[in-house]
C-alpha positions in Angstrom: -29.4 -17.6 14.3 -27.2 -15.6 17.2 -25.8 -17.3 20.4 -26.2 -15.5 23.7 -23.8 -15.5 26.2 -24.5 -17.0 29.8 -26.5 -15.0 32.3 -23.7 -14.4 34.2 -22.5 -12.3 31.3 -24.1 -9.9 30.9 -22.8 -6.2 32.2 -23.2 -2.8 31.3 -21.9 0.0 29.4 -19.5 0.9 31.6 -18.3 -2.1 32.8 -17.4 -2.8 29.2 -15.6 0.0 28.7 -16.9 0.0 24.8 -18.1 4.0 23.4 -21.0 2.0 21.2 -24.7 2.4 22.0 -25.1 -0.5 25.1 -29.0 -0.9 23.7 -28.0 -1.3 20.4 -25.2 -4.5 21.1 -27.8 -6.0 23.8 -30.7 -8.2 23.5 -32.9 -8.9 26.4 -30.8 -7.6 28.9 -27.5 -9.5 27.6 -24.5 -8.5 25.2 -24.2 -10.1 22.1 -21.0 -11.5 21.1 -20.5 -9.2 18.7 -21.3 -6.5 20.8 -18.9 -7.8 23.5 -16.4 -8.0 20.4 -16.9 -4.5 19.1 -16.4 -3.7 22.5 -13.7 -5.3 23.7 -12.1 -3.6 20.5 -13.0 -0.5 21.1 -10.6 0.3 24.3 -7.5 -0.8 23.2 -7.8 1.0 19.7 -8.6 3.9 22.1 -5.6 3.8 23.4 -3.4 3.5 20.8 -4.7 6.7 19.2 -5.2 8.4 22.7 -2.8 11.1 24.0 -0.5 9.0 26.3 -0.6 12.4 29.3 2.1 15.1 29.0 3.9 12.7 26.4 1.9 13.5 23.6 1.5 17.0 22.7 -1.4 18.7 21.4 -1.3 18.7 17.1 -2.2 22.1 17.3 1.1 23.3 20.1 3.2 20.9 17.8 6.3 23.2 16.6 5.9 22.7 12.3 7.9 25.9 11.0 10.5 28.7 13.6 8.2 31.0 14.2 5.4 28.6 15.6 8.6 26.9 17.5 10.0 30.5 18.9 6.2 30.7 20.1 6.1 27.4 21.8 9.1 28.7 23.8 7.7 32.1 24.4 5.0 29.7 26.1 7.1 27.6 27.8 9.0 30.5 29.3 6.0 32.0 30.5 6.0 29.0 33.5 9.3 27.7 33.0 13.0 28.3 32.7 14.0 25.1 31.1 12.3 22.8 27.8 12.9 19.8 26.2 12.6 20.3 22.6 11.7 17.1 20.6 11.8 16.7 16.8 9.6 14.0 15.7 7.6 12.9 12.7 4.4 10.3 12.6 6.8 8.2 9.9 9.6 7.4 12.2 9.0 4.3 14.1 11.6 4.9 17.0 9.6 8.4 17.8 6.5 6.0 18.7 9.1 4.3 20.8 9.8 6.6 22.3 5.9 8.1 23.3 5.6 5.3 23.9 7.9 3.5 26.4 10.2 6.2 27.6 8.1 9.9 27.5 4.6 7.7 28.5 6.4 6.5 31.7 5.8 8.4 35.2 8.6 9.0 36.3 9.6 10.6 33.1 6.1 12.2 33.3 7.3 13.7 36.8 10.2 15.5 35.3 8.4 16.8 32.7 6.2 18.7 34.6 9.1 20.4 35.0 10.9 20.3 31.9 8.3 20.7 29.7 8.2 19.1 26.0 8.0 21.3 23.7 7.1 19.0 20.2 8.5 19.7 16.8 6.5 17.8 14.1 8.7 17.4 10.8 5.9 14.6 9.3 5.4 16.9 6.2 8.9 18.3 5.4 8.1 20.8 3.5 9.9 24.3 3.4 9.1 25.2 7.0 10.4 21.9 8.6 12.9 22.5 6.8 14.3 26.1 7.5 13.5 24.9 11.4 15.7 21.7 11.1 17.9 24.0 9.7 17.9 26.4 13.0 17.7 23.6 15.5 20.6 22.0 13.9 19.0 18.9 13.8 19.0 16.3 10.2 15.9 15.7 11.6 14.0 12.5 13.9 14.1 11.7 16.7 16.1 14.7 17.7 16.2 15.2 21.5 18.2 18.3 23.3 17.6 20.8 26.3 17.2 24.8 25.8 17.2 27.4 28.0 12.9 28.2 27.2 13.3 32.0 27.2 16.3 32.7 24.6 15.9 28.8 23.3 20.6 28.2 23.5 20.6 24.4 23.3 22.5 23.3 26.3 26.1 21.2 25.7 25.6 17.1 26.5 21.8 16.8 26.3 21.5 16.1 22.2 20.1 12.8 21.5 20.4 11.5 18.4 17.6 8.6 17.5 16.6 5.9 20.0 17.5 6.3 23.6 16.5 4.8 27.2 14.4 5.9 29.8 17.5 5.9 32.6 19.1 8.0 29.8 16.8 10.5 29.6 16.3 11.4 32.8 19.8 11.5 33.7 20.6 14.2 31.5 17.4 16.3 32.5 18.8 16.2 35.9 20.4 19.0 36.4 17.9 21.0 35.3 15.0 19.8 37.7 14.9 22.5 40.6 
């Protein structure tokens, strides 16, 4: 036997914000507890897996080898003078924290409009990944640094390996914002 919510708990699909079929979860115009629970889970799970602004790049746009890295820099160089390189991997817990807590911050997102993020994905760690890490003189994720977009030349004093603070990233980006 299903227990129905009180009449004042009636909600529309838009109010709950779930992506499931509202008619399948409602009985006589009222949401069931199961429907509300499922709807309540869809939103937070979607937030965990959805891209956060510019912070998380399209996987197809991530560089995974030297050729795709050069291609991404060429794309950035058409409109920007500098780029922030982000060497990351899906298995890197610190990388996820940086994306969630630092790169998603509104002040950082604003700076990333002037110095776009070029993501280097070394999740697979295949031969292409190893060659790219060697080309970038990096041992692995997380590694961040600023380059001149046209040449790919790294700017001294901009590299960080491991965890860092939002304040530190903003300080390192400041000279490249015009």
